[in-house]
Phi, psi and omega in degrees: 000138178284142176276177187276014186311312183290332179287347192263006181291127181262127181243128180301143185209085177279130188247138170277122189243357179162162188296326182296330185234014182297320184295314181291328174292314179299313177298320175298319179297313179299316181296320181301309187284343169281348184086013178273072189296322181299320178293315181302316180299320182292326179283328181279325186303310180302321180296320177295320178291335175281354170101012181283121186294321177297325177288324176298315177303307186293327176296319174303317180299318177293323176294321181292323183270350185069040185249113182087343180216159172299143181299132184208100181295328179292324176291326177298314179301315180305307180290322173304317185292322179300316182291318180301318184290345175263009174090013176285116190296322177295320176294323176298313181296314179293326175294321174298319181297321182293322177290321177299314186271345186076028176266116177086348177212156173302137178303130183211100186296324185292325175288325173302313180304313186302315186280323170302321180299317180303309181295321181297318177296341172267008174094010180291112186293322180295322177290323177297320179296312182294324179291322169305316178297322181292319174295321179297315185271347181075033180259114179082356177208157174300139176301132184206101181295331179289324172290327177300311179304315180305315182277328175297319181299315180300315179295315182296325178286345170276000181089010180286114192296317178295329173288326174297314179302308185296323181291321175300322178300318179298320180289324179298316182273341186075033175262116176084351177212163175296139178301129181210102180297323180298319176292321174302317180296318179306312184277331171302315186300314183302313181287326182294323180292342176264004175093014182281110186308309184298325177293318178302314182298311185293324177295319177299315180301320182291325173290327179287322181265002182058052178248107175083353179214155171302138178302128187211099186292324178297318176291324178297316178301314181307309182287318174304316185298315185299317179289319177301320183290338175270002168103012178290117181296321181295321176295320179298317181296315179290324175298319175299320177297320179297319172296321182295314187270345183076035179261117181081348180212154173300141179303135183207103183291330182294315181292315179302315182296315177307311182286326174293320177299317178299317183300314183307328184267350185257342177286131177293171181304328186285350180252039185305317184295319179293317178299320179294319181296320179299322179293319181296311180296323180299314183288334175290320178298320184296328182292345185255003187248162173278163174300325178291325180288322177297318179295325177295313183294323177294319178297321177296320178292321177298320184274356182291141174226141179296149182248106179279140177260134180257138180254000000 
């Protein structure tokens, strides 16, 4: 399962909430994006003290990030809580995050679940995803795969890529739902199209192994390549095999050698056996190549750089 790393990025969001306070918010927004955080802070703080939940959330965010004020997690929690208690979904989500990480408050998974749930019930996709993760891992709640699926689905239907990937994984393994490879493919594809490396690899694997889709080596190569180009060792290994056997692509020992060679340097020490297999296949490919071809494959591997997909 993918963790919540990508979901936890905090983005400043100054909101215009009405004519009476539109100008301070607008001025704060302009100041913030100019990098004039102290001015933004001075404009936001009075609104927060007057009880405006959006301003309270923004003030909490500035304390958390140390923008315009010294970084102070306890103050961030204070203002997130004020916003959260007024029903501000982003305040609820961020307060849940503070309890999850133990920043500004003692770490408390049950409290994290409480606030994630409040935000999730308002449709906050990040909170829905994190709540699904809590049910999946049994943090703050009893482990419950069906509940994990429920909340992953809500986030996935909002287009949240990590939730789409995890929902695909649940269908693939049959955790919390009946095993259904076609549904796994559906959700893997949505996540893969948003650049999730693991989803791209798994989608390639399903085309390769005829799981949930007709076997299609060209499609397998397509998705292996996308994941391989982002640095997935498993995808690089499988792509090397496709080039070696000529499945989905013309047989090409130079390209096979390049991908196997990259794989050997990317598998961690804990994956010693996989690394050794990549070395074996690389050397088998080399035995069928001329010295000039080997030199070319090595050059390609040296010059290769990962290509990150931005969502």
